[in-house]
DRENPA-3360 file (N, C-alpha, C; in nm, 2 decimals, always signed):
BEGIN
1 = XXXXXXXX = +17.45/-13.50/-16.27/+17.56/-13.42/-16.32/+17.56/-13.42/-16.47 ~ +17.55/-13.54/-16.53/+17.54/-13.55/-16.68/+17.41/-13.48/-16.73 ~ +17.31/-13.49/-16.65/+17.18/-13.43/-16.70/+17.20/-13.28/-16.71 ~ +17.27/-13.21/-16.61/+17.29/-13.07/-16.61/+17.37/-13.03/-16.73 ~ +17.48/-13.11/-16.76/+17.56/-13.08/-16.88/+17.48/-13.08/-17.01 ~ +17.40/-13.18/-17.02/+17.31/-13.20/-17.14/+17.22/-13.08/-17.16 ~ +17.16/-13.04/-17.05/+17.07/-12.92/-17.05/+17.14/-12.80/-17.10 ~ +17.26/-12.78/-17.04/+17.33/-12.66/-17.08/+17.37/-12.66/-17.22;
9 = XXXXXXXX = +17.41/-12.78/-17.28/+17.45/-12.79/-17.42/+17.32/-12.76/-17.51 ~ +17.21/-12.81/-17.47/+17.09/-12.78/-17.55/+17.05/-12.64/-17.55 ~ +17.07/-12.57/-17.43/+17.04/-12.43/-17.43/+17.13/-12.35/-17.52 ~ +17.26/-12.38/-17.52/+17.36/-12.32/-17.61/+17.32/-12.33/-17.76 ~ +17.29/-12.46/-17.80/+17.25/-12.48/-17.94/+17.13/-12.40/-17.98 ~ +17.03/-12.39/-17.89/+16.91/-12.32/-17.91/+16.94/-12.17/-17.93 ~ +17.03/-12.11/-17.85/+17.06/-11.97/-17.86/+17.13/-11.94/-17.99 ~ +17.22/-12.03/-18.03/+17.29/-12.01/-18.16/+17.19/-12.01/-18.28;
17 = XXXXXXXX = +17.09/-12.10/-18.27/+16.99/-12.12/-18.38/+16.91/-11.99/-18.39 ~ +16.86/-11.94/-18.27/+16.78/-11.82/-18.27/+16.86/-11.70/-18.33 ~ +16.98/-11.68/-18.30/+17.06/-11.57/-18.35/+17.07/-11.58/-18.50 ~ +17.09/-11.70/-18.56/+17.10/-11.72/-18.70/+16.97/-11.68/-18.77 ~ +16.86/-11.72/-18.71/+16.73/-11.70/-18.77/+16.70/-11.55/-18.77 ~ +16.73/-11.48/-18.66/+16.71/-11.33/-18.65/+16.79/-11.26/-18.76 ~ +16.92/-11.30/-18.77/+17.01/-11.23/-18.87/+16.97/-11.25/-19.01 ~ +16.91/-11.37/-19.05/+16.87/-11.39/-19.19/+16.74/-11.32/-19.22;
25 = XXXXXXXX = +16.66/-11.30/-19.12/+16.53/-11.24/-19.15/+16.54/-11.08/-19.15 ~ +16.64/-11.03/-19.09/+16.65/-10.88/-19.09/+16.70/-10.83/-19.22 ~ +16.65/-10.70/-19.26/+16.69/-10.64/-19.39/+16.84/-10.60/-19.38 ~ +16.91/-10.60/-19.49/+17.05/-10.56/-19.49/+17.06/-10.41/-19.46 ~ +17.16/-10.38/-19.38/+17.18/-10.24/-19.34/+17.22/-10.15/-19.46 ~ +17.16/-10.03/-19.47/+17.19/-9.94/-19.58/+17.32/-9.87/-19.55 ~ +17.42/-9.89/-19.65/+17.55/-9.83/-19.63/+17.54/-9.68/-19.61 ~ +17.62/-9.62/-19.53/+17.62/-9.47/-19.51/+17.70/-9.41/-19.62;
33 = XXXXXXXX = +17.63/-9.30/-19.68/+17.70/-9.23/-19.79/+17.81/-9.15/-19.74 ~ +17.92/-9.14/-19.82/+18.03/-9.06/-19.77/+17.99/-8.92/-19.75 ~ +18.06/-8.86/-19.65/+18.03/-8.72/-19.62/+18.05/-8.63/-19.74 ~ +17.95/-8.53/-19.74/+17.96/-8.43/-19.85/+17.90/-8.47/-19.98 ~ +17.82/-8.59/-19.98/+17.76/-8.63/-20.11/+17.61/-8.59/-20.11 ~ +17.56/-8.53/-20.01/+17.42/-8.49/-20.02/+17.39/-8.39/-20.13 ~ +17.29/-8.42/-20.22/+17.25/-8.34/-20.33/+17.34/-8.35/-20.44 ~ +17.44/-8.43/-20.44/+17.54/-8.44/-20.55/+17.50/-8.53/-20.66;
41 = XXXXXXXX = +17.39/-8.61/-20.64/+17.34/-8.70/-20.75/+17.41/-8.83/-20.75 ~ +17.49/-8.86/-20.64/+17.56/-8.99/-20.64/+17.47/-9.09/-20.56 ~ +17.44/-9.20/-20.62/+17.35/-9.30/-20.56/+17.41/-9.35/-20.43 ~ +17.32/-9.37/-20.33/+17.37/-9.42/-20.20/+17.42/-9.56/-20.22 ~ +17.54/-9.59/-20.17/+17.59/-9.72/-20.18/+17.69/-9.73/-20.30 ~ +17.68/-9.63/-20.40/+17.77/-9.64/-20.51/+17.91/-9.59/-20.47 ~ +18.01/-9.64/-20.53/+18.15/-9.59/-20.49/+18.17/-9.45/-20.53 ~ +18.22/-9.37/-20.44/+18.25/-9.23/-20.47/+18.36/-9.21/-20.57;
49 = XXXXXXXX = +18.34/-9.12/-20.66/+18.44/-9.09/-20.76/+18.52/-8.97/-20.73 ~ +18.64/-8.98/-20.70/+18.72/-8.86/-20.66/+18.81/-8.82/-20.78 ~ +18.79/-8.70/-20.83/+18.87/-8.66/-20.95/+19.02/-8.66/-20.92 ~ +19.09/-8.70/-21.02/+19.23/-8.72/-21.01/+19.30/-8.58/-21.01 ~ +19.39/-8.56/-20.92/+19.46/-8.43/-20.91/+19.56/-8.42/-21.02 ~ +19.57/-8.30/-21.08/+19.67/-8.29/-21.19/+19.81/-8.31/-21.14 ~ +19.90/-8.35/-21.23/+20.03/-8.38/-21.19/+20.10/-8.25/-21.14 ~ +20.19/-8.27/-21.05/+20.26/-8.16/-20.99/+20.33/-8.08/-21.10;
57 = XXXXXXXX = +20.31/-7.95/-21.10/+20.38/-7.86/-21.20/+20.29/-7.84/-21.33 ~ +20.18/-7.91/-21.34/+20.10/-7.89/-21.46/+20.01/-7.76/-21.45 ~ +19.99/-7.69/-21.56/+19.91/-7.57/-21.55/+19.76/-7.59/-21.51 ~ +19.71/-7.50/-21.44/+19.57/-7.52/-21.40/+19.48/-7.44/-21.50 ~ +19.37/-7.50/-21.55/+19.28/-7.44/-21.65/+19.16/-7.40/-21.58 ~ +19.12/-7.27/-21.58/+19.00/-7.22/-21.52/+18.90/-7.18/-21.63 ~ +18.79/-7.25/-21.64/+18.70/-7.22/-21.75/+18.59/-7.13/-21.71 ~ +18.53/-7.05/-21.81/+18.42/-6.97/-21.78/+18.46/-6.83/-21.73;
65 = XXXXXXXX = +18.59/-6.80/-21.72/+18.63/-6.67/-21.68/+18.64/-6.57/-21.79 ~ +18.57/-6.46/-21.80/+18.58/-6.37/-21.92/+18.71/-6.30/-21.92 ~ +18.75/-6.26/-22.04/+18.88/-6.19/-22.06/+18.86/-6.05/-22.00 ~ +18.97/-6.00/-21.95/+18.98/-5.87/-21.88/+19.07/-5.78/-21.96 ~ +19.03/-5.65/-21.98/+19.11/-5.56/-22.05/+19.25/-5.55/-21.99 ~ +19.35/-5.54/-22.08/+19.49/-5.53/-22.03/+19.52/-5.40/-21.96 ~ +19.56/-5.41/-21.83/+19.60/-5.29/-21.76/+19.71/-5.21/-21.83 ~ +19.72/-5.08/-21.81/+19.82/-5.00/-21.88/+19.96/-5.04/-21.84;
73 = XXXXXXXX = +19.97/-5.09/-21.71/+20.11/-5.11/-21.66/+20.15/-5.26/-21.70 ~ +20.07/-5.34/-21.76/+20.10/-5.47/-21.79/+20.16/-5.48/-21.93 ~ +20.27/-5.55/-21.95/+20.33/-5.56/-22.08/+20.40/-5.69/-22.09 ~ +20.38/-5.77/-22.20/+20.28/-5.74/-22.31/+20.14/-5.78/-22.26 ~ +20.04/-5.73/-22.34/+19.90/-5.77/-22.30/+19.87/-5.91/-22.35 ~ +19.78/-5.98/-22.28/+19.74/-6.11/-22.33/+19.65/-6.10/-22.45 ~ +19.64/-6.20/-22.54/+19.56/-6.19/-22.66/+19.42/-6.17/-22.63 ~ +19.34/-6.10/-22.72/+19.20/-6.07/-22.70/+19.12/-6.20/-22.71;
81 = XXXXXXXX = +19.03/-6.22/-22.62/+18.94/-6.34/-22.62/+18.80/-6.30/-22.63 ~ +18.73/-6.33/-22.74/+18.59/-6.30/-22.76/+18.50/-6.41/-22.72 ~ +18.37/-6.39/-22.74/+18.27/-6.49/-22.71/+18.28/-6.61/-22.81 ~ +18.27/-6.73/-22.76/+18.28/-6.85/-22.84/+18.17/-6.86/-22.94 ~ +18.21/-6.87/-23.07/+18.11/-6.89/-23.17/+18.04/-6.76/-23.22 ~ +18.07/-6.64/-23.16/+18.01/-6.52/-23.21/+18.12/-6.43/-23.27 ~ +18.08/-6.35/-23.38/+18.18/-6.26/-23.44/+18.22/-6.15/-23.35 ~ +18.34/-6.12/-23.34/+18.39/-6.01/-23.26/+18.41/-5.89/-23.34;
89 = XXXXXXXX = +18.32/-5.79/-23.31/+18.32/-5.67/-23.39/+18.30/-5.55/-23.30 ~ +18.33/-5.43/-23.35/+18.30/-5.30/-23.28/+18.23/-5.21/-23.38 ~ +18.12/-5.15/-23.33/+18.04/-5.06/-23.42/+18.05/-4.92/-23.36 ~ +18.08/-4.82/-23.45/+18.09/-4.68/-23.41/+18.03/-4.59/-23.51 ~ +17.99/-4.47/-23.48/+17.94/-4.37/-23.57/+18.03/-4.25/-23.57 ~ +18.07/-4.21/-23.69/+18.16/-4.09/-23.71/+18.09/-3.99/-23.79 ~ +18.13/-3.86/-23.78/+18.07/-3.75/-23.85/+18.18/-3.67/-23.92 ~ +18.14/-3.60/-24.03/+18.23/-3.52/-24.10/+18.15/-3.39/-24.15;
97 = XXXXXXXX = +18.22/-3.28/-24.15/+18.15/-3.15/-24.20/+18.24/-3.07/-24.29 ~ +18.19/-3.03/-24.40/+18.27/-2.95/-24.49/+18.18/-2.82/-24.52 ~ +18.25/-2.70/-24.50/+18.18/-2.57/-24.52/+18.22/-2.52/-24.66 ~ +18.12/-2.48/-24.74/+18.14/-2.42/-24.87/+18.06/-2.29/-24.89 ~ +18.10/-2.21/-24.98/+18.02/-2.09/-25.01/+17.92/-2.12/-25.12 ~ +17.79/-2.09/-25.10/+17.69/-2.13/-25.20/+17.70/-2.04/-25.33 ~ +17.65/-2.10/-25.43/+17.65/-2.03/-25.56/+17.51/-2.03/-25.63 ~ +17.41/-2.07/-25.55/+17.27/-2.07/-25.60/+17.18/-2.04/-25.49;
105 = XXXXXXXX = +17.07/-1.98/-25.53/+16.96/-1.95/-25.43/+16.83/-2.00/-25.49 ~ +16.74/-2.06/-25.41/+16.61/-2.10/-25.45/+16.50/-2.03/-25.37 ~ +16.42/-1.95/-25.44/+16.32/-1.87/-25.38/+16.18/-1.94/-25.39 ~ +16.10/-1.93/-25.28/+15.97/-1.98/-25.28/+15.87/-1.87/-25.29 ~ +15.80/-1.85/-25.40/+15.70/-1.74/-25.41/+15.56/-1.80/-25.45 ~ +15.46/-1.71/-25.43/+15.33/-1.76/-25.46/+15.23/-1.65/-25.47 ~ +15.11/-1.68/-25.53/+15.00/-1.58/-25.54/+14.88/-1.65/-25.48 ~ +14.81/-1.58/-25.38/+14.69/-1.63/-25.33/+14.58/-1.52/-25.35;
113 = XXXXXXXX = +14.47/-1.57/-25.41/+14.36/-1.48/-25.44/+14.23/-1.53/-25.38 ~ +14.13/-1.45/-25.36/+14.00/-1.49/-25.30/+13.89/-1.41/-25.37 ~ +13.78/-1.49/-25.40/+13.67/-1.43/-25.47/+13.54/-1.50/-25.43 ~ +13.43/-1.44/-25.47/+13.30/-1.50/-25.43/+13.27/-1.63/-25.50 ~ +13.33/-1.65/-25.62/+13.31/-1.78/-25.69/+13.44/-1.83/-25.73 ~ +13.45/-1.96/-25.76/+13.57/-2.03/-25.79/+13.64/-1.97/-25.92 ~ +13.55/-1.95/-26.02/+13.61/-1.90/-26.15/+13.68/-1.77/-26.14 ~ +13.62/-1.68/-26.06/+13.68/-1.55/-26.04/+13.81/-1.56/-25.97;
121 = XXXXXXXX = +13.82/-1.64/-25.87/+13.94/-1.66/-25.79/+14.05/-1.71/-25.88 ~ +14.02/-1.81/-25.96/+14.12/-1.87/-26.05/+14.17/-1.76/-26.16 ~ +14.08/-1.69/-26.21/+14.11/-1.59/-26.32/+14.20/-1.48/-26.26 ~ +14.17/-1.43/-26.14/+14.25/-1.33/-26.08/+14.39/-1.38/-26.05 ~ +14.39/-1.51/-26.00/+14.52/-1.57/-25.96/+14.61/-1.59/-26.09 ~ +14.55/-1.63/-26.20/+14.62/-1.65/-26.32/+14.68/-1.52/-26.37 ~ +14.60/-1.41/-26.36/+14.65/-1.28/-26.41/+14.77/-1.24/-26.33 ~ +14.76/-1.25/-26.20/+14.87/-1.20/-26.11/+15.00/-1.29/-26.13;
129 = XXXXXXXX = +14.98/-1.42/-26.14/+15.09/-1.51/-26.15/+15.16/-1.49/-26.28 ~ +15.09/-1.47/-26.39/+15.15/-1.44/-26.52/+15.24/-1.31/-26.51 ~ +15.19/-1.21/-26.44/+15.27/-1.09/-26.42/+15.40/-1.12/-26.34 ~ +15.39/-1.21/-26.24/+15.50/-1.24/-26.15/+15.61/-1.31/-26.24 ~ +15.57/-1.41/-26.32/+15.66/-1.48/-26.40/+15.73/-1.39/-26.50 ~ +15.65/-1.30/-26.56/+15.71/-1.20/-26.66/+15.82/-1.11/-26.59 ~ +15.79/-1.07/-26.47/+15.88/-0.98/-26.40/+16.01/-1.06/-26.37 ~ +16.00/-1.19/-26.34/+16.12/-1.27/-26.32/+16.20/-1.29/-26.45;
137 = XXXXXXXX = +16.13/-1.32/-26.56/+16.20/-1.34/-26.68/+16.27/-1.21/-26.73 ~ +16.20/-1.09/-26.71/+16.26/-0.96/-26.74/+16.39/-0.94/-26.66 ~ +16.40/-1.00/-26.55/+16.52/-0.99/-26.47/+16.63/-1.08/-26.52 ~ +16.60/-1.17/-26.61/+16.71/-1.26/-26.66/+16.69/-1.40/-26.62 ~ +16.59/-1.43/-26.54/+16.57/-1.57/-26.50/+16.51/-1.65/-26.61 ~ +16.58/-1.77/-26.64/+16.53/-1.85/-26.75/+16.40/-1.92/-26.71 ~ +16.32/-1.95/-26.82/+16.19/-2.02/-26.80/+16.20/-2.15/-26.73 ~ +16.31/-2.23/-26.76/+16.33/-2.36/-26.70/+16.38/-2.35/-26.55;
145 = XXXXXXXX = +16.41/-2.23/-26.50/+16.44/-2.21/-26.36/+16.32/-2.16/-26.28 ~ +16.20/-2.16/-26.34/+16.08/-2.12/-26.28/+15.99/-2.25/-26.28 ~ +15.96/-2.30/-26.17/+15.88/-2.43/-26.17/+15.76/-2.42/-26.07 ~ +15.64/-2.46/-26.12/+15.53/-2.46/-26.03/+15.54/-2.58/-25.93 ~ +15.52/-2.54/-25.80/+15.53/-2.64/-25.70/+15.40/-2.69/-25.64 ~ +15.29/-2.60/-25.65/+15.16/-2.64/-25.60/+15.06/-2.54/-25.66 ~ +14.93/-2.60/-25.68/+14.82/-2.52/-25.73/+14.70/-2.57/-25.66 ~ +14.63/-2.48/-25.59/+14.51/-2.53/-25.51/+14.39/-2.43/-25.53;
153 = XXXXXXXX = +14.27/-2.49/-25.51/+14.15/-2.41/-25.50/+14.06/-2.47/-25.40 ~ +14.01/-2.39/-25.30/+13.93/-2.45/-25.19/+13.83/-2.34/-25.14 ~ +13.72/-2.39/-25.09/+13.61/-2.29/-25.04/+13.64/-2.25/-24.90 ~ +13.59/-2.13/-24.86/+13.58/-2.09/-24.73/+13.43/-2.10/-24.68 ~ +13.41/-2.15/-24.56/+13.27/-2.17/-24.51/+13.24/-2.07/-24.40 ~ +13.11/-2.05/-24.38/+13.06/-1.96/-24.28/+13.09/-2.03/-24.14 ~ +13.06/-1.95/-24.03/+13.08/-2.00/-23.90/+13.00/-2.13/-23.87 ~ +12.88/-2.14/-23.92/+12.81/-2.26/-23.90/+12.85/-2.38/-23.98;
161 = XXXXXXXX = +12.94/-2.36/-24.08/+12.99/-2.46/-24.16/+12.90/-2.51/-24.27 ~ +12.79/-2.45/-24.29/+12.70/-2.50/-24.39/+12.70/-2.42/-24.52 ~ +12.74/-2.29/-24.52/+12.74/-2.20/-24.63/+12.88/-2.17/-24.68 ~ +12.90/-2.17/-24.81/+13.03/-2.13/-24.87/+13.03/-1.98/-24.89 ~ +13.13/-1.91/-24.83/+13.13/-1.76/-24.84/+13.22/-1.71/-24.95 ~ +13.33/-1.79/-24.98/+13.42/-1.75/-25.09/+13.51/-1.87/-25.13 ~ +13.59/-1.84/-25.23/+13.68/-1.94/-25.28/+13.82/-1.88/-25.28 ~ +13.92/-1.97/-25.25/+14.06/-1.92/-25.24/+14.14/-2.01/-25.34;
169 = XXXXXXXX = +14.22/-1.94/-25.43/+14.31/-2.00/-25.52/+14.45/-1.96/-25.49 ~ +14.54/-2.06/-25.50/+14.68/-2.04/-25.46/+14.77/-2.11/-25.56 ~ +14.87/-2.04/-25.61/+14.97/-2.09/-25.71/+15.11/-2.06/-25.65 ~ +15.19/-2.16/-25.63/+15.32/-2.15/-25.57/+15.43/-2.19/-25.67 ~ +15.54/-2.12/-25.68/+15.64/-2.15/-25.77/+15.78/-2.15/-25.70 ~ +15.87/-2.22/-25.76/+16.01/-2.23/-25.71/+16.10/-2.16/-25.82 ~ +16.18/-2.06/-25.77/+16.27/-1.99/-25.86/+16.41/-2.01/-25.83 ~ +16.49/-2.06/-25.92/+16.63/-2.08/-25.90/+16.72/-1.97/-25.96;
177 = XXXXXXXX = +16.80/-1.91/-25.88/+16.88/-1.80/-25.92/+17.03/-1.84/-25.92 ~ +17.10/-1.83/-26.03/+17.24/-1.86/-26.04/+17.33/-1.75/-26.01 ~ +17.27/-1.63/-26.00/+17.35/-1.51/-25.96/+17.29/-1.46/-25.83 ~ +17.37/-1.47/-25.72/+17.32/-1.44/-25.59/+17.29/-1.29/-25.57 ~ +17.36/-1.21/-25.65/+17.33/-1.06/-25.64/+17.19/-1.02/-25.68 ~ +17.12/-1.12/-25.75/+16.98/-1.09/-25.80/+16.87/-1.13/-25.70 ~ +16.91/-1.19/-25.59/+16.81/-1.24/-25.49/+16.72/-1.13/-25.44 ~ +16.77/-1.03/-25.39/+16.69/-0.92/-25.33/+16.60/-0.86/-25.44;
185 = XXXXXXXX = +16.65/-0.83/-25.56/+16.58/-0.77/-25.67/+16.47/-0.86/-25.72 ~ +16.50/-0.99/-25.72/+16.39/-1.08/-25.77/+16.28/-1.09/-25.67 ~ +16.30/-1.08/-25.54/+16.20/-1.08/-25.45/+16.11/-0.95/-25.46 ~ +16.18/-0.84/-25.47/+16.10/-0.71/-25.49/+16.02/-0.71/-25.61 ~ +16.08/-0.75/-25.73/+16.00/-0.74/-25.85/+15.88/-0.84/-25.85 ~ +15.90/-0.96/-25.79/+15.79/-1.05/-25.79/+15.68/-1.00/-25.70 ~ +15.71/-0.95/-25.58/+15.61/-0.89/-25.50/+15.54/-0.77/-25.57 ~ +15.62/-0.69/-25.63/+15.56/-0.57/-25.70/+15.47/-0.62/-25.81;
193 = XXXXXXXX = +15.49/-0.73/-25.87/+15.40/-0.78/-25.98/+15.28/-0.85/-25.93 ~ +15.27/-0.88/-25.80/+15.15/-0.95/-25.75/+15.17/-1.06/-25.66 ~ +15.29/-1.11/-25.64/+15.32/-1.22/-25.54/+15.29/-1.17/-25.40 ~ +15.22/-1.25/-25.33/+15.18/-1.22/-25.19/+15.21/-1.34/-25.09 ~ +15.28/-1.44/-25.14/+15.32/-1.56/-25.06/+15.47/-1.57/-25.07 ~ +15.53/-1.57/-24.95/+15.68/-1.59/-24.95/+15.71/-1.72/-24.87 ~ +15.77/-1.81/-24.93/+15.80/-1.94/-24.87/+15.95/-1.96/-24.83 ~ +16.02/-1.84/-24.83/+16.16/-1.85/-24.79/+16.26/-1.86/-24.90;
201 = XXXXXXXX = +16.39/-1.86/-24.86/+16.50/-1.87/-24.96/+16.60/-1.98/-24.91 ~ +16.65/-2.06/-25.00/+16.75/-2.16/-24.96/+16.87/-2.14/-25.05 ~ +16.99/-2.14/-24.98/+17.11/-2.13/-25.05/+17.17/-2.26/-25.07 ~ +17.23/-2.29/-25.18/+17.28/-2.43/-25.21/+17.40/-2.42/-25.31 ~ +17.46/-2.54/-25.33/+17.57/-2.55/-25.42/+17.51/-2.60/-25.55 ~ +17.55/-2.55/-25.67/+17.50/-2.60/-25.79/+17.54/-2.74/-25.82 ~ +17.66/-2.78/-25.77/+17.71/-2.92/-25.77/+17.66/-2.98/-25.64 ~ +17.56/-3.06/-25.64/+17.50/-3.12/-25.52/+17.60/-3.20/-25.45;
209 = XXXXXXXX = +17.70/-3.26/-25.52/+17.80/-3.35/-25.45/+17.93/-3.27/-25.41 ~ +17.93/-3.14/-25.43/+18.04/-3.06/-25.39/+18.07/-3.07/-25.24 ~ +18.18/-3.11/-25.20/+18.22/-3.13/-25.05/+18.17/-3.26/-24.99 ~ +18.08/-3.33/-25.06/+18.03/-3.45/-25.00/+18.14/-3.56/-24.98 ~ +18.23/-3.57/-25.08/+18.33/-3.67/-25.08/+18.43/-3.65/-24.96 ~ +18.46/-3.52/-24.94/+18.55/-3.48/-24.83/+18.48/-3.51/-24.69 ~ +18.35/-3.48/-24.69/+18.28/-3.50/-24.56/+18.27/-3.64/-24.53 ~ +18.25/-3.73/-24.63/+18.24/-3.87/-24.60/+18.38/-3.93/-24.56;
217 = XXXXXXXX = +18.49/-3.88/-24.62/+18.62/-3.92/-24.57/+18.65/-3.88/-24.43 ~ +18.61/-3.76/-24.39/+18.62/-3.72/-24.25/+18.54/-3.80/-24.16 ~ +18.42/-3.84/-24.20/+18.33/-3.92/-24.11/+18.39/-4.06/-24.09 ~ +18.45/-4.12/-24.19/+18.51/-4.26/-24.18/+18.63/-4.25/-24.09 ~ +18.71/-4.14/-24.11/+18.83/-4.13/-24.03/+18.80/-4.11/-23.88 ~ +18.69/-4.03/-23.86/+18.64/-4.01/-23.72/+18.60/-4.14/-23.66 ~ +18.52/-4.22/-23.73/+18.48/-4.35/-23.68/+18.60/-4.45/-23.66 ~ +18.70/-4.44/-23.74/+18.81/-4.53/-23.73/+18.89/-4.50/-23.60;
225 = XXXXXXXX = +18.90/-4.37/-23.57/+18.97/-4.32/-23.45/+18.90/-4.37/-23.33 ~ +18.77/-4.36/-23.33/+18.69/-4.41/-23.21/+18.70/-4.56/-23.19 ~ +18.69/-4.63/-23.30/+18.70/-4.78/-23.30/+18.84/-4.82/-23.25 ~ +18.95/-4.76/-23.30/+19.08/-4.80/-23.25/+19.10/-4.78/-23.10 ~ +19.04/-4.67/-23.05/+19.05/-4.64/-22.91/+18.98/-4.75/-22.83 ~ +18.86/-4.79/-22.87/+18.78/-4.89/-22.80/+18.85/-5.03/-22.81 ~ +18.91/-5.06/-22.93/+18.98/-5.19/-22.94/+19.10/-5.19/-22.85 ~ +19.17/-5.08/-22.84/+19.29/-5.08/-22.76/+19.26/-5.09/-22.61;
233 = XXXXXXXX = +19.15/-5.03/-22.57/+19.11/-5.04/-22.43/+19.07/-5.18/-22.39 ~ +19.02/-5.26/-22.49/+18.98/-5.40/-22.47/+19.09/-5.50/-22.50 ~ +19.21/-5.45/-22.53/+19.32/-5.54/-22.56/+19.31/-5.61/-22.69 ~ +19.24/-5.55/-22.79/+19.23/-5.61/-22.92/+19.29/-5.52/-23.03 ~ +19.28/-5.56/-23.15/+19.33/-5.48/-23.26/+19.22/-5.48/-23.37 ~ +19.21/-5.37/-23.44/+19.11/-5.36/-23.55/+19.15/-5.45/-23.67 ~ +19.05/-5.51/-23.72/+19.06/-5.59/-23.84/+19.01/-5.52/-23.96 ~ +18.95/-5.59/-24.05/+18.89/-5.53/-24.17/+18.75/-5.47/-24.14;
241 = XXXXXXXX = +18.70/-5.39/-24.24/+18.57/-5.33/-24.22/+18.47/-5.43/-24.27 ~ +18.37/-5.45/-24.18/+18.26/-5.54/-24.21/+18.15/-5.47/-24.29 ~ +18.11/-5.35/-24.25/+18.01/-5.27/-24.32/+18.02/-5.12/-24.29 ~ +17.97/-5.04/-24.39/+17.96/-4.90/-24.37/+17.82/-4.85/-24.41 ~ +17.76/-4.77/-24.33/+17.62/-4.72/-24.36/+17.62/-4.57/-24.34 ~ +17.58/-4.50/-24.44/+17.56/-4.35/-24.43/+17.43/-4.33/-24.35 ~ +17.45/-4.26/-24.24/+17.33/-4.24/-24.15/+17.24/-4.13/-24.19 ~ +17.29/-4.02/-24.24/+17.21/-3.91/-24.28/+17.26/-3.84/-24.40;
249 = XXXXXXXX = +17.17/-3.82/-24.50/+17.22/-3.75/-24.63/+17.24/-3.60/-24.60 ~ +17.32/-3.54/-24.68/+17.35/-3.39/-24.66/+17.22/-3.31/-24.70 ~ +17.20/-3.20/-24.64/+17.09/-3.11/-24.68/+17.14/-2.96/-24.67 ~ +17.09/-2.88/-24.76/+17.13/-2.74/-24.76/+17.06/-2.67/-24.64 ~ +17.12/-2.55/-24.61/+17.07/-2.47/-24.49/+16.96/-2.38/-24.54 ~ +16.83/-2.39/-24.49/+16.73/-2.30/-24.52/+16.74/-2.17/-24.44 ~ +16.69/-2.06/-24.50/+16.69/-1.93/-24.44/+16.54/-1.89/-24.42 ~ +16.52/-1.79/-24.34/+16.38/-1.74/-24.31/+16.31/-1.68/-24.42;
257 = XXXXXXXX = +16.18/-1.65/-24.39/+16.10/-1.58/-24.49/+16.14/-1.44/-24.52 ~ +16.09/-1.38/-24.62/+16.13/-1.25/-24.66/+16.01/-1.17/-24.70 ~ +16.03/-1.04/-24.72/+15.93/-0.95/-24.77/+15.99/-0.84/-24.85 ~ +15.91/-0.76/-24.92/+15.96/-0.65/-25.00/+16.01/-0.54/-24.91 ~ +16.11/-0.47/-24.96/+16.17/-0.36/-24.88/+16.08/-0.24/-24.91 ~ +16.08/-0.15/-24.81/+16.00/-0.02/-24.82/+16.08/+0.07/-24.91 ~ +16.00/+0.16/-24.98/+16.07/+0.26/-25.07/+16.14/+0.20/-25.18 ~ +16.25/+0.26/-25.22/+16.33/+0.22/-25.34/+16.44/+0.12/-25.30;
265 = XXXXXXXX = +16.45/+0.09/-25.17/+16.56/+0.00/-25.13/+16.53/-0.14/-25.17 ~ +16.64/-0.22/-25.21/+16.62/-0.36/-25.24/+16.63/-0.44/-25.12 ~ +16.54/-0.55/-25.11/+16.54/-0.64/-25.00/+16.68/-0.69/-24.97 ~ +16.74/-0.67/-24.86/+16.88/-0.72/-24.83/+16.88/-0.87/-24.80 ~ +16.97/-0.94/-24.87/+16.98/-1.08/-24.85/+17.13/-1.11/-24.84 ~ +17.17/-1.18/-24.74/+17.31/-1.21/-24.71/+17.33/-1.36/-24.71 ~ +17.37/-1.42/-24.82/+17.39/-1.57/-24.82/+17.50/-1.61/-24.72 ~ +17.47/-1.70/-24.63/+17.57/-1.76/-24.54/+17.64/-1.88/-24.60;
273 = XXXXXXXX = +17.74/-1.94/-24.54/+17.80/-2.06/-24.59/+17.71/-2.18/-24.58 ~ +17.74/-2.27/-24.67/+17.66/-2.40/-24.67/+17.75/-2.51/-24.61 ~ +17.69/-2.57/-24.51/+17.76/-2.68/-24.45/+17.71/-2.82/-24.50 ~ +17.80/-2.90/-24.54/+17.76/-3.04/-24.58/+17.81/-3.13/-24.47 ~ +17.71/-3.18/-24.40/+17.74/-3.27/-24.28/+17.68/-3.41/-24.30 ~ +17.76/-3.51/-24.28/+17.72/-3.65/-24.29/+17.76/-3.73/-24.17 ~ +17.70/-3.84/-24.15/+17.73/-3.93/-24.05/+17.74/-4.07/-24.11 ~ +17.83/-4.15/-24.06/+17.84/-4.29/-24.11/+17.86/-4.38/-23.99;
281 = XXXXXXX = +17.80/-4.50/-24.00/+17.81/-4.60/-23.90/+17.90/-4.72/-23.96 ~ +18.01/-4.75/-23.90/+18.11/-4.84/-23.95/+18.12/-4.96/-23.85 ~ +18.12/-5.08/-23.90/+18.14/-5.20/-23.82/+18.28/-5.26/-23.86 ~ +18.37/-5.27/-23.76/+18.50/-5.33/-23.78/+18.51/-5.47/-23.71 ~ +18.59/-5.56/-23.77/+18.62/-5.68/-23.71/+18.73/-5.66/-23.61 ~ +18.73/-5.74/-23.50/+18.83/-5.73/-23.40/+18.92/-5.86/-23.40 ~ +19.05/-5.83/-23.38/+19.14/-5.94/-23.38/+19.20/-5.96/-23.24;
% end
């Protein structure tokens, strides 16, 4: 009986020893990560950090939401919110037009001659252009209102391109008339004296800046009206002007080419109004 009790006690001691050895040699179990932490960058086994809830009644701040234009039925509108660190501006282009009656005309006239040699072409051209200028001066045009714009001499070649067949000389002038009633007569007299090149007529204002100031004012006012509408739609207000750039300089209105009238009639010329049109690009700050 004692022997059986001793054997049983030895077996129990042996079992306890084996359990202790197995437990010490086994690797420690990996703790299970809390649910929902996959891909969050939290190390397995590290304590989960739960953000503290804001106090009851505290306002909630949502970041990264762009500002939205104020609806028409909402009053008052929230303040305008622009991009962080960037200037808040609005850029628009306005135009202005002023119509005036011209008081000057500029004629483009010329003489083109052709001869077998260069010297003959130039001499004939000089003779005819001298007669044209004299006819204009006899009409009352001042010498300083007659200006040479181009003078050229070039050869004509045969079909094979190897032989010179003739030479062409051309002399072009610009004539400024301060009396618009003389336009038709000046054309006829010039052609009668030998002019055979017509480069058209342009009507203009003797004061190049006439109407320009008013046109610029109109253009800026137009730009401001557009900018104010855009700012109001975005829930903002216009601030000061950042920059103004004139987009296009004014230019006179050109008219078509002309020719001498048949018989004793004077070439009819009817000067139309001159429009001074400008565009400006204006940048406004937004508040």
